[in-house]
N, C-alpha and C positions, 0 to 999 in steps of 0.2 A: 504494500500500500504506500501511496505517496501523499504526504500531508503538508499543508501549510500551517504553521503555528505562529499565531499573532498574540500580542499582549498589550495592555495599557493603551487602548484607543483614546480614552479620555475625551469623548464627545467631539473629537476632531474629524469632522465629516470629510474635509478635503484630503486629509492624510489617509483615511480609511478607503475612500473611493480610489485613490491612487494605488494603494497597496492591493486592493482587490483586482484592479485592472491588470496589474503585473501577475498576481497569483493565478488569474484565469488563463494567462498565457503559459503558465507552468503545468497546466493539466493535472491538477492534484485530485485525489479521490475524496479528500475531506479537509475542511478547515476547522482548526481548533483554536479557542481563545482562552488565555490564561487569566482573564479577569480585568476589571476596571474598564468596562465599556464606557462609563460616564465619568464626569468630574472635570474640572479645570476649564474646559472649552464650552462652546455654546450650542452644540447640536446633540444633546443627549437623546432626544426622541428619535431623530433620524438614524443615529448610530445603533440604537437598540432595535429599531425596526428592521434595518438592513441585516443585522446579525440574526435576528429571529427569522426573517423571511428567507434567508439563504441557508437556514438549517445549520448554522455554525454552532458547534458544541462549545459552550462556555461554562467556566466556573466563576465563582464569586470573588471579586476583589474588595479591598477595604472601602474604596469609593463607591462601589456598587452597593455594598451593605449599608453605608451611611446615607447614601442618596435615596434609598427606598425606605428609610426609617427603621431598619433593623438594628441600627446602633447609632450612637451619637458621635460627632466628630470632635470629641473633647481633647483628644491627643493629636489632632491635626495641626499643622502650622497655620498661621493666620490666612494665608492665601488659599490653601486647600480647604480650610473650613468655610471661608466665604463662598468659594465655588460650590461646595457641597450644599450649602443652604440655598444658593441660587438655583441649583439643579433640582432640589426638592420642590421649589415653587413652580418650576416649568415642566417637570416630568409628568407625562400623562399616566393615568392610573394603570392602563394596560401594560405600559412599559415598566412601571414600578413593580407590578405583579410579576412580570417576566424576570426582573432581576431577583426578586424574592425566591424564585423557583430554582436558582442555581445552588449547586453544592460547593463547598469550600475546597474539596479535594476530589479527584476522580481518577480511578484506575482504568485507563482506556484499553478496552479489549484484552484486559489482563496481561498487557504487554509493556506499557509504560505509564508513568505517573504524571498527572497534571496537578500543579499547585499554583497558588498565587505568590505567597511569600517563601515558604520553605516546606519540606516534608514534615517537619515537626511543629511548625507554627505558621498559620496563614498570614500573620502580620510581620514575620521576621524578614529583615533585609539581609540577603547574602551578598556582602560587598567585600569580603576578605577571604584569603585562603584558609584562615582559621575557622570561620563560620561555615565555609564550604566543606572543610574536612569533617567537622562535627556532624553536618547533615549527611554527608556521604556515609559516615559510620552509622548514623541513625537509619539510613536506608538499608544498609547491609544487615542490620540487626532486626529490622521490622518488616522489610519487604524482600524476603530472601530471593525470590525469583525475578525481581524487577531490577534491571540494571540501568535504566534511563529515567530521569525525572526532569521535566520541563517546568521552569519557574519564571515568574515575572517580578513585578513590584518595584525593582530598583531602576527600571528604565535604562539599564546598561547591558549591552551584549556581553555574554560571558560563557565560557565552557570550563568546567572543573571536572577533574578525573581522579579516581582513587589511586591511580598509579603515577601521580605527579604533575599532570598537565593542569596548571592553575591559571584560570582566567584567560586561556588561549582562545583567540578568535581569529578566523581566517576567512577572507572573501574569495578564496581560490575557486576557480571554476571546477576543479576536481573534487571539491568538497572535503569534508573531514570524515574519516572512517572511524567507526566505533568497533572496538574489539569485543569479543564475547566474554572476556575474563575480567573486565573492569566495570566500575560503577561511575555513571556520569550525571552531572547536573548541568543543564543547558538553559541559558536565558536568551530569548530572541531579541531582547531590547524592546523598545516602545514604538508602536505605530504613531501615536499622537502627541507624545512629548518626550523625545529622546533626551538623555542626560549624559551622553558619553562624548560630547563634542562634535558629533555628526548630526546636523540638523535634519537629515533625511529620515523618513519613517523606516523602521526596520522590522524584519520578520525572518523566519527560517523555513526552508523546505527540508522535509525529513523523509527519506526513503527507508521504511522499516525492514524491507526485505534485503536490500543491499547494505543496510546499516550505514547510510551516508547522510550527511547534513550539509546544507549550504546556507550561509548567512546572506541575506538580501537587503538592499537599501533602495528606497524609492523617493525621489523629490516630489514635492507637492506645493500648492499655492499657499505659502506661509503668509503672504501679505493679506490674502482674503481671510484666512483664519484669524490672524491678529486683529484685523479691523473689526471683526465681529465681537471679539472679546472687549475691545474698547467701547464699542457702541452699546454693549450690554451693561456697561458700568462695572465690569469685573476689574480686579487689579491690573494695572498696566504691566506690571512685572510678568504676568502670565502670558502676555503677548510678546514682550521683549525676549523672554527666555527661548522662545521657539526659533529665533533667528540665529542663536548660537548653539543650539542643541544642548541646553543645560537647564 
């Protein structure tokens, strides 16, 4: 099977449409989303509707949870909190109910694990070799036959391996090969708000039979997305950060 794996769309319609246009050219069998369809940007309903109508399998992110009222954004920074409260006011009931239906973790086809934050905590940020190593060990202890976990939340592309590859990312056309004897954590980065210095939306293509993965990046109309943030009265910082991928 050939999958596209996306994460952290964050209500960025222009980025989502650009990503899906490229994904459609990749001829994938299924699109999977690692959470946070909404938050930060101004098109939560459109992004939720596209995800639902295209049958994209999604799990719940912390912004999804807070935006549909299942939790409060008490531990969010001021910009994220303001965006969540704005999203609550504008999110249609059917889309709120759609977000509420998500699981926080999903074992897909009993072959690989989908989480938002980490295998051990849906809100954990895996941003270091140490936290990655702890979660790789957690996977080996608790998911004996599962060697690959896809995670999001950090908005930073990454690949961690139990045998020493730490944070390795490659955009090689040949892709990255997964061996059968190692455990992997893979982050596709963010479609709608990258934070790794690359302002393009990012995602991955995963061939489960060949055990190959490709990191992909796609430009989108940042000017249009940013102007909508400002017109909506959301913090200007949320528009500015899109231009620098941070």
